[in-house]
N, C-alpha and C positions, 0 to 999 in steps of 0.2 A: 504493500500500500504506500510505502514511503516514496517509491519511484514515481507514482502517479502525479504528485505535486510538481515534479521536475519536468513534466511534459510541457513544451512550449505551446503557446496559443497559435492556432492556425486560422486562416481565413476561409470561410465557407460561403459559397454563393447559394442563395435559396429562392424558391418560388413557393407561394402559398396563398391562403385566403385569410383576410382579417375577420373581425367579429361580424362585420356586415356582409360577409361573403364576397367582398371585392378582391380581385386578383392583385397581389402585391409581390414585389421581389426586392432583393437587396443582398447585403452581405453581413456576416456576423463573425466575430472572433471567438473561438472556443477550442478546447483541447481535443475534442472528438466530434464526429457527426452526431452521436447520441446526445452529447452535451449541447451541441448547437440546436438540435431539435427541441430539447428541453427548454433552452433559453427562449426560443421563438414561441413556444406554447405559453411560456410565462408572460410573454408580451402580448398574448391574445392572438397569435398567428398560428394557423393550422398549416404546417409545412407539407407541401406536396412533393417537392424535390429539393434535396440538399446535396451539394457536391463540393469537394475541396477545390479552391481556386488554383488554377495552374500557375506555376511560378514563371516569371518573365523578368529578363534583365532590365526591361524598360517599364515595368509595372510600378505604379506610384502607391501601391497598397501599403507598403511599409513606411510611407512618408510620416515623419514625426508630427505630432500636434504642436503647433507653434502658438506663442502668445497672441499672434494675429488671428489664428483660428478661434481662440477663446473669446476675443473681442467681437468677432463676427457672430459667434454663437450667442453671446449675451444680447447683442443688438437684434438678431433675428427672433430670439425668444421674447424679447420685449415687444417687438412689433406684433407677433402672433397674439400675445396675451392682451395687448392694448386693443386689438381688433375683436376681442371677446372669445378667442379660441381657447378651449380648455387646456390645462397644462400638459396632460399626457399626450393629447393630440398635437399640441405645439411641438413637443419633442419629436413626434413622428415626422411632421412636416420639415422641421429643421434637419433631421437626420437624412431624410430622403434627398435633400438638396445638397448634401455634402459630397464634394468630389474626392476629398481626402478620406479614404476608406478607414483609416485609423481613427479619425475624428468621428466618422459616422458610427463606428462600433462603440466609441466612448459615449456618444449621445444615446444610443440604444441601451447601453448598460445602465445609464442613469435613469432612463425611462422605465426600465424593468424594475429597478429598485423602488421607484415612486409608485408604480402600479402594485407592487407588493405591500405597500403601506408605509414605506419610509418617507420622511419629509425630503424636500428637494435639498435642503442644506446637509442632511445626513448622507444622501446619495452622493453629493459633491465631495464631501469629506473623505470618501473612499478613494478619491483620485487627487491626493495632495500635490502630485507633480504638475497638475494642470490648474487646480483651483486652490489658491492660497487661503490662509486663514481669514484675511480681510474679506475676500470674495464670499466665503462660506458664512462668515459672521453677519455680513450685510443681508444675505439671502435669508438667514435665520431670523434676523430682526424684521425683515419684510413679511415673513410668514406669520410671526407672532403679532405683528401690528396690523396685518391686513393691507399692507402697502407694498406687496412684492413687486408689482409692476413698476411702481415709482423707483424703488431701490435698484431693480434690475436695469432700469434706464440710466440711473446714476452710475452703476457699475460699467455699463456699456460705454457711456460717455468718457469715463475715467480711463478705461482700457484703450479706447480709440485715441485719446489725447496722448497717452503714454506711448503707443506705437508710432504716432505721428512725430512725437519728440525724438524717439529713437532713430527714426528714418532721417530726420533733419541733422541729428548729431553724426550719423554715419556719413551723410552727404558732406557735412562740414569738415569731417576728418579726412575725406577722400582726397581733397585738393592738396593739402600740405604733404600728405603721404606720397602722392603722385609726384610732387615737386622734388621731394627728397630722393625718390627712386630715380628720376631723370637726372638729378644732380650727381648721384652716385655713379650712374652709367657713364655720364659725360666725363667725370673725373677719372674713372677707370680707363676709358678710351685714351684720355690725354696721357695718363701715366704709362700705359702699355705701348701705345703707338706713336704719340707725338714727342714726348719728352726724350725717349732714347735717341731720336734723330739729332738732338742738339748736344749729345754727349760726344 
């Protein structure tokens, strides 16, 4: 039994029907096909076909979840909830729109926990690598005060401004670094090819 926990997650492509009988499809991360099916049933999906995704050198399925992905997630979730879409359904819509399969699996995992009765903040705390304590605490405060939409909007705005600032800093740092690189190359050329001619 100890070796089971060491099995790495795999990506499975699935097709099935939701609670309304609508045909849906997507991907899920699990340790086996059986666990993938169990996870789908937990989400209210009756799987009809589940298969392991073929590996590809050019596949983006292993793409990491970035802070930018989390910012977009917060904004999309805010938009859905402000429009009156129920939380669980909002997770579904946001997940289906994800091109990053790793991010999609993360959203589905959060949705599954919420469907099982966990609060959103509790579900988020299971993924500390992506949702820091501030994020989770604000969501928890929103849940307790009935202002989840408002606080999610604040989180989304904060994340977007943070990412925008990071982009500006990277852009500002690029120019001096480029100048230093060019200066180094020019100096090297002078020392190697030009200076020896005067000796």
